[in-house]
C-alpha positions, 0 to 999 in steps of 0.5 A, a space after each residue: 565501502 566497496 561492499 557497501 556501495 556494490 549493495 546499494 547500488 543493487 538496491 536501486 536496480 533490482 527493485 522490480 526485476 525480481 518480482 512477480 504477481 499472483 492471481 485471485 479473486 481476493 480483495 484488498 486488505 484495506 480501503 479501496 481508494 480508486 479506480 482506473 480504466 482509459 479502455 473504451 470502443 474496440 478497445 474495452 475488454 472489461 479490465 480495470 485497475 483498483 488501488 487501495 490503502 493496503 499499497 496493492 494495485 490490482 488488475 481485474 479482467 472481465 472474467 473476475 480475476 485479479 492480478 495482484 502486485 504491492 507496489 508500496 506499503 504506504 496507502 495508494 491514494 490515485 491511479 491513472 492508467 497511461 494510454 499506452 496500454 502498459 504504464 500505470 502512475 500511483 500516488 502513494 503517501 503516509 498521509 503526512 509527510 511522504 507524498 510520491 507519484 511512482 510510474 510502473 510498467 505493469 507488463 514488466 512490474 517495473 518501476 520507471 521512476 518515481 518523484 517526491 513532492 514535499 505537498 499533498 497531491 490533489 490531482 494525477 492524469 495523464 494528457 490524451 496521448 499519454 506524453 505527460 502526467 499532470 500532477 496538481 499539489 497544494 504547493 502554490 504561492 512560491 512562483 507563477 506555477 507552483 502546484 501544478 507540474 507536468 512531468 514527461 511519462 517516460 523519464 519523469 522530469 517536470 517540464 514548464 508547459 504553462 506560464 501562469 498558475 490555476 491555483 491548486 487543482 483536483 482535476 486536469 484533461 487535455 484535448 486529444 491533440 494534447 495542444 489544450 488543457 482544462 484544469 478545475 480549481 476548487 477556489 471555483 474556476 475552470 481554466 484553459 491553457 494553450 500547451 503550446 505557448 503555455 498561455 492562459 486562453 480561458 477561465 470560467 466561473 463555476 462553483 467552488 470547493 466540488 469533489 468528484 470533479 470529472 469531464 465526461 461526454 467527450 470532455 463536453 461537460 463538467 461535473 461535480 458534487 457539493 452539499 448533496 447537489 450534483 453540478 454540471 456545466 457546459 464545459 466549453 463555454 462554462 455555463 451551468 446546464 443544470 444542478 440536481 439534488 442527491 443524497 451523497 452521490 457518487 459520480 461513476 463515469 470515467 474522466 474523457 469517457 465517451 458514453 452516452 451519459 453520466 451514472 452516479 449512486 445515490 444512497 437511499 436510507 440504507 440502500 442505493 439507486 443507480 441513476 443516469 442522465 442522458 448526454 443528448 438530454 443535456 445537450 437539449 437542456 443546454 440549448 433550449 433551457 428545458 429540464 433535465 430527466 434522471 432516470 433510475 437504472 436499478 435498486 440495490 440493497 445495502 451491502 453485507 456487514 454494513 460495509 460502507 462504498 468508498 469509491 467506484 467507476 461506470 466501466 465503457 460499453 464492450 464489444 463482444 467478437 463473434 467467433 473467429 473475430 480477435 477481441 481487438 479487432 472487434 466492432 459493431 459490424 463484427 460483434 455485439 455490444 455489451 453494456 458496460 456495468 458499474 464497479 465499487 470499492 468498499 471500506 473493508 477492501 470488498 469490490 462489487 459490480 452491477 449491470 448498467 442496464 435498466 432493471 426494475 426489480 430490487 437487486 443486491 450488488 454482486 461480490 467480485 471479490 471472495 475471502 479465499 485465504 486466511 492473512 497470516 500476522 506473524 511466523 517463528 521457526 522452531 526446530 524444523 517446524 514453524 508456527 504461524 499465528 492467523 486471526 483465530 488459529 495457530 498453525 504448525 507446518 514445515 515446508 515440503 513440496 507436496 505439503 498441503 494441510 496446516 496443522 491447527 495447534 490452538 486458538 488465538 483470539 486476535 493476537 498479532 505476535 508470537 514467540 516459541 518457548 519450548 513446548 509453549 508460545 508467548 502471545 502478544 500484540 505491538 501497539 496495544 495494551 492486551 494482556 501477554 499471554 503464555 499458551 501451553 500447546 499440550 494442554 491449550 492452557 492460556 495464562 496471563 503473564 504481563 498485564 498493561 496499563 500502556 501499550 507495548 512496542 516490542 518483545 523479545 526473548 532471552 533463554 527465560 527472560 523476556 525483555 520488553 518495551 512500553 510507551 516507548 519510555 520503558 525497558 522492563 523484563 519478565 522472569 517466566 521462572 519466577 513470575 516477576 516483572 522488573 523495570 531497567 530503564 525509563 526514557 523517551 523516544 525508546 526504540 527496541 531492546 534486547 538482553 544478550 546474556 543475563 547481564 547485558 541489555 542494549 537499547 535502541 533509541 533516538 539520540 535526540 533524547 538524554 543521553 545523546 546516543 542511539 544505543 545504550 547499554 544497561 546492566 540488568 543486575 546494576 542497573 548501570 547506563 552507558 552510552 554507546 558510540 554509535 553513528 545515528 539519529 535514531 536506532 532501532 531492530 536490534 537483533 543477535 544470535 544467542 548461540 554465538 560465543 562472540 556475540 555481535 549486536 546488529 541494528 538499524 540507524 537513520 544517519 542525516 547528512 545535515 550539509 547535504 539535508 539528506 538522509 540515509 538508512 544503514 544496516 550496522 554491526 556492534 562488537 560489545 567486546 571491541 565497542 567497535 560500530 561498522 555500516 553494513 549495507 546502507 539505502 539513500 533515504 529514511 526507512 524506519 520500518 526496516 528490520 534486522 534478523 539472524 538465522 543460521 549466520 545469515 542476516 537479513 534485512 528489507 532495508 529499501 521495503 521491497 525486497 529481503 537482502 541476506 549477508 552470509 556473515 562468515 563469507 560476507 557474500 550478499 544476495 537478494 531474494 526474489 520477492 513475491 506479489 507482496 513486500 516483505 515483512 519479516 523473515 524466519 529460518 532454519 539451517 534447511 529453509 527460510 520462510 519470508 512473511 509478506 504483507 498480504 498475509 503469504 509466506 515464501 519459501 527459499 533455499 537459504 543460499 538461493 535467490 529464487 523462490 521456491 513456492 509462494 503458500 497461502 493459507 486457505 480459509 479451511 486450513 489448507 496451503 495454496 500454492 500461486 
């Protein structure tokens, strides 16, 4: 138990201590969801953050280079940068039951704290001086202030700052002194609070169900969009200034940005127009009841490959210092002002930019990101070599500090997984009905071996036999010598299956299905089924060493403490000869994507999501591999080297007995290894 406790503690303390980012112009691998930049005036340096559904946060500098770091394996939907210049808060979610606000020190890549919420997050912002993080959620009706939380920005504890609830909010901001706060509720209210007393001081009726709600012009104006109309209010008086028809407008000005006006992007058929409303014009319109002029800044052609814009931001004007003056000390007297630019993110993960200076010519958005490396979907070791599977190709390479080129050994038609089989490879795609293929690397011939009517979840090999699960309900085998398939077992909520010898098959499943055990034994010859005594509500990710004479089965299990209402994830061992179960590692949360993997008497697991743990099964010594910029997905290794496939498709190389990274490799689009 002491061993179990120590490793559990390390899981918390070292999540981000052993980490490093990497710099490149590569974009996000999934949709860009949010941008953040609070720098303005003399502090504006052209940098900003982008967040994506791939769980990455990228800090971009004025020269277009991005510092990449994956914070989570979930989607990041919102991001807010602290005024202290080091901390960033993000909302990470699976879109269903997981809703977490985590705060990171970007300079050290350390997580300061994380807070789990039971309801969807609707708003995320720092107060003006960075003392608190204001979190809006859909949790309303339980008590007077449910749904809106003020979190201490350093400790993550919640503080009651208001005495009545504004309802669900989608925007919140404070004044410069943090003595007052304004919130927008989609029910149709702008509500002001005195944060020193917690009392409501004003409430104005505005348009309901606005999206993209923002404050701009030093918080003097409030803007939102509904049904292709932009509504702008005087925020201090709650009076509508103007409403402007616009086709699918994307508001770009940052919240609280002391810019000269409101910038927005409007879709015009397949093209786009950047438009602008001057702050002074709005003030005159409010005071004198005059019309507002909408100026066209630029016209832009459609994005390549019909990419779709998902988010955007207007960066503040930047002051460029004269020679001999530090950029942080620049001001209009010692430098020249550079007009800020607009930045947009797309569904494909690309980021584009455009000048905010008026131009009558039709332009194209300038790409900030470019695809510089191929994503590796799967790896496998074979002797001293490793196979690498990309979208279109299969490569073979070994680790050598002087290695530069990966040898292309075959074509890939979109498969995501591979298994070595002598001089052949088995190609398949998880959660797909694509036919399983056998590729002969010597001839290039690909043979269909398993035709699927239902999606395949797992596929593993023992000698000349494949064992696989389809539809989470059927365990099957396929003989590569006789080319025959056989169904061994049918059930529900099946997770994984391994064949340990010609007779013994073990199946991981949910204990809620019949039989009520998370692990069962099946005799492949007789079909006999036996429930095994394993603790857990569900088991998954089974592994074993086929070379070991006293084979031990390893796996993951989620265990529920019903008395405390909590769950934990454990790495366990099961000895078939003695029918004994033992917990090796544990993590005090549910981690359904964790894996176990055996290689050369080492057990590897990424329990806790962020890093890979290694246990020497002889000495019982364990340590954590220093993670790369991306989170680990799979391990492959031999006696001399360990390769970890990361979620961004990169490879991290390690000596099996040391935690430090030997190298981080990315495979370029032309098949060369690039080290970061």
